[in-house]
N, C-alpha and C positions, 0 to 999 in steps of 0.2 A: 520199496528197497528190501534187500535180502535180510538185513538185520532189524527190520521194523519190529519183529516180535520181541526183541530184547528191550525195547523202550517201555517204560512203565506208564501206565495210564494216569492221566492227571487226577490228583486227589482234590476234591473241592475243599476250599478253606472255609471254615465256619466264620460267620460274621462276628466281628467284635466292635462294640461301640465304646469308644474311648475319646477323651479330650485330645485334641490335636497337640496341645502343649504338655501332654502327659510325660513325654520324654525329657522335657526341660524343667519340669517342676522339681524343686528341691526344697528341703527344709532349711529355713534360715530367714534372715531379715534383710538380705542385700536387696537393694532397690535403687530406683532412679532418684537422685537428689536434685530437685529443681532449684530451691533456694533455702539455705539454712538460716535460722532454725525454723522456718515456716513450711518446710516440705512435709509431704504426707507422712513419712516415717517419723519425723520428729514430733509432729503434732499428735500422731497416734500414741506415741510413747508418753509424752507429757500430759496430753489432754484426756486420754482414754485409759491407758494402762497405769498412769501415775497420778490420776486425779479422781477421787471418788464421785464428785459431782458430775464431771464429764462422762465417766463410766455409766453412772445411773441414768442420765438423760438420754444417752444413745441407746442403752438397752431398753429403757422405758418406751421410747418411740418405736424402735425397730420391732420389739416383741408385740406391742399393741397393733402396729400396722400389719405384721405378718399373721396375726391371729384373726384378722377380719374375715368373716365368711364371704365367699365370692360367688358371683353369678356370671354366667356366660350366655350371651344372647345376641341376636341380630335385631334389626328393627321390627321384625315380625314374629320372633319365636325365642323363647327362653329354653335353654337346653339343660336337662338333668345330667346327661352324659355327652361329652364331646371330646374329640382328640386333643384339642387345645387345653380343655379343662383337665383332662387326664394327665397331660404332660406337666402342667403346673402342679397337679396333685402329687406327682412322683417324678421330679425332674431328672434324677439320676439315682444310681444304686446306693449312694451314700447319704443322700439328703431327701427329706420329705418337703412338703410345701412350706411349712413353717421355717425350717432351717434355711431353705433356699431363699425365701423372701426376706428373712431376717438378715442374711448376708448382703443382699442387694441394698436394703435400707441402711444397713450399717455403713457400707462403703460410701453411700451417698452422703450420709451425715458427717463422716470423717474426712472424706476427700473431695466431695462434690461430684464424684464420678463413680459409676458402676458399669461393669462390662460383663455381659452374658454371652457365652459361647454356645452355638448350636452344633451338636454332633449329628451328622446324617444318620437316618434310620431306614427301615424298610418302607414305611409309609410316606405320606405326603409331609406330615409334620416331622420335626427333628426327633431323633431317637432319644437324645438326652440334652439337658441344659446344664451348663456349669458357670459358676460365678468366678471370674478371674480377679486376682488382686490388682487393685487400681494403681498401686505404686510400682508395678512391674510393666505397665502398659504405656507405650508411646504412640500417639497418633501421627500418621504419616500423611501430610497434606499433598495434594497434587498441584499442578501448575495453576489451576484456578482457585486454589485455597480449600477446596472440598476434600474430605478424607478419601484416600485411595487404599489405605491399609492401616493395620495396627500391628505394632511390634511388641511381642511378649518376651521380655528379657530376664533371665535369671542365671546366675552362675557362669556368666560369660557366653551363654548360648542364647540365640534369638530365633523365635518363630514368627513369621509374618503371615497375617491374615489378609487376604485380598478381598476388598469390599466393593470392587467395581462391577461385580456381577449383578444379576437380576435380584437375587436374594443375598443379603449380607450374612456371613457366619457370625458376626458380632453385632450385638445390640448395645449401643453406647447410651446410657442414661446419664443425664447430667442436670445439675441445678443452674440457675441463672447466674451468669458472671458478666458484669458490665464492661470488663476490660480484657476479656479473653474470648477468642472466636471458637476455640476448640475444647476448652476444659471448663468445668463448673466451679463454683465458689461454695465452699462448705460452711455450715454454721461454726464448725470448729475453728476455721480461720478467723471468723469474725470475733470469736470468743478467746482468741489466743492471748491477748493482753490480760484478760480476767483470769485465765488459767494460770499464767505466770504469777500473778499476784496471789492467787489462792495457794499455789504450790509453795511460794516463798513464805507465806504466812504459816503453812503447815510445817515447813522446815524450822521456822523460828519457834513454833510451839514445841517441836521435838527437842530443840536445843534447850528450851526453858525447862522441859521435863528432866532432861539429863542433868540439869543444875538444881536438883531438889525441888522442882516444880514451883519455884518462886524466884524472884530476883535475888541475886546475892547481895550481901551487905558489904561493908567496908571495914578493913582492919586499920585502925589508926595507931601510929607509933608515937609514943611519948617517952623519949629517952630520959634517963635519970639525970644525966649530966647536961641536959638541954639540947642534945643532938636531935635534929629534925628528920634524919633519914637513917635507914639501915645500911650496914656495910654490904658489900657484894656477897660475901659468904652467908650473912644472915638473911639476906633477901632470897638467895637461891634455896636455902634450907626451908624458909617459910613457904615458898611456892611449891616445892616438892612435897612438903607435908600436906598442904591444902589439896593438891591434886590426888595424893594417895589416900587420904583419910577423910576428906570432907566434900568431895565433888561426886556427882552421880546419884541416881535414884537409890542405890543400895546404901548410901551413907546419909540418907535424909534423916534429919532429927538427931544425928550423932553429936554429942557435946564437944565443944572445943576447949582445949587447954592452952591458954595464952600466958606468956611469960615475958619478962624483959620489957615492960612498959607497953605491951600490945593491948589494944582495946577493940572490941567488936561492936560495930554500929549497924544494926539491922536496917534494911531498906524495904519499904513496901512498894506496891504497884504505883507507878507514876500515871498521870492522866494519859500520857501517850501510850503506855502499855494497855490501858483499858480501851483505848480507841482502836488498838490493833485488831482485837477480836471483831469489832464492828466492821473493819475494813475487809476481813476475811469473809464475813457474812454477806457484805455488799458484793464482793467478787463472785460468791456462789450464786447470788441472785442474777448477776449479769450473765453468767454462763447459762443458767436456766432460761433466761429471757432470749438469749441468742438462738437457742434451739426451739423456743416456743413452748416450753413446759412451765406451767404455773408453779412458782416456788413453793406454794402450799403443798403440792403433791410430793415434794422432796423433803418436807419437814424443816424447811429453812425458816428460822424465827424472824419475826418483825415484818412479815408480809400479810396484809389483810385486804388484798385486792378483791378476793371473792368472799362472799358471805359464808359459804360452807364448802365442804370437800366435794359434795356432789356437783355443785355448780362449777367448781374448778375442773373436775374430771370431764364434765360435758364440754367445757370450753377447750380443754386439751384435745379431745377427739374432733370437735368441730373445726378448730382453727389450725391444728397441727397434723394429727394423724390422717384424717380423711383427705385433705388436699395432697399430702405426700403419696398416699396409697392410690388415689385416683389418677394422679399423673403417671406413676410408675406402671400401673396396670394398663392404662391406655396405651402407653408406648410399647409394652410387651405384647399386647393384643394386636396392635398394628403390625409389629414385626412378624409375629407368628402367623398372621393372616396371609402374609406373602407366601409362606410355605404351604399353608392349607388350601390356598386358592379360594377362600371364602372370607369375607369381611365379618369378623366377630368382635364382640365387645366384652371386655372384662372389667368389672367394677365391684366395689364393696356392696354387700347386701345390707343396706341401712336398717332394714326391718329386724335384723338379728343382732344388732349392736346394743348390748344392755345399757350403755351409757346414754344412748339416744332414744331410749324407749318412750320417755315422756314426750319428747318432741314429735316422734313419729305418731304416737297416739293422737296428739292434737292435730297433726296434719291430716291423718286419715279421717278424723271426725269432721274437720272443716271441708275437706273435699267431698265426703259422702253427703254432707248437708247442702252442698251447692247444687240445687235443682236445675239451675240454668246450664249446667255442663252435661255433655253427653258422656256415655260410658267410655268411649274412646279417649275423650279429653281428660277424664278423671284418671284413666290408666296412664296417660302420658305424663300428667302432673306427678304421679306417684312413682315414675320411673319404670313402669311395667310395659312389656311389649304388647302390640296390638293383638286382639282376638282373631283367631283364624277365620271365623265366620264374618268378621267385619271387613275383610279384604275384598 
């Protein structure tokens, strides 16, 4: 054309890796309410943000699992460097491996579900991985009941992920739920009653502190003329003076000036008051047990299940941290293998976990002393890949 010289040459647009829901992400707590008060948002506020025991057990498990050293291998080779291992090591520009995995484990413990988004990159593996808030995700089932998409909703806007392709952009990690086909069941839901009891006990203790840190006494009226009750004006004046001058921690120990036949009868702790603290401690133990954390690790008194702290810590890793980490890493490895085109395995490196050092030493010694086993069989028992020359 005559005017073709006036057209500007196309300018190449630089690649930008970003979460597909970046345009709908907003600060705030609006989310999907499934059933109140046991929805994810309510349980997170009451059981994690508002309860010290729930906060500590979630952080303890998530941080311990995220700090586990990882190995990436196939059936025949262990990799020092691999695209999948590099992606987990730095999943996105704002998070490292520990922060990323801690978020995954945290959402699993609080809601029973964790969602990881894969952002396409230049290579075979995704360019970035992002953890999505589980209270903002809705699974979209198809006609056969299997998921066909995931809706991420916030601020009245929704982004749908299509998962019907060969590789899904969403990895849905979930815990076992006996009555739900699509969503997991979290330890926080199992501990919800114990959380309510513990929070109520804490509120009662706070009210007790506000009342001079002890049960109040009784003011007994003995009228000079035999009257058994105060007049309305006398009663209102007495109540206002008590509230203004004798209630609250700042008035603790302040002497009372009684007149007109009034007598103060102090009251001590009743047996029911003494049992109240035991109820709170029992609720704390139930929360810890629901998450699989030995109460001894939390400093909860009255628990002597383990003979020492080292034994409790070893049981914590063996029965809680490792099963959770092994499950999550296996699911992530299977999902990422679909992008890489190569079946790889991610798992914790048990030889570098200090809490399991004594167990691993014993296992290595037993396997090494077993003369009836071949080298290949010994490596298999220790979780090591086959030697290249043995193939």
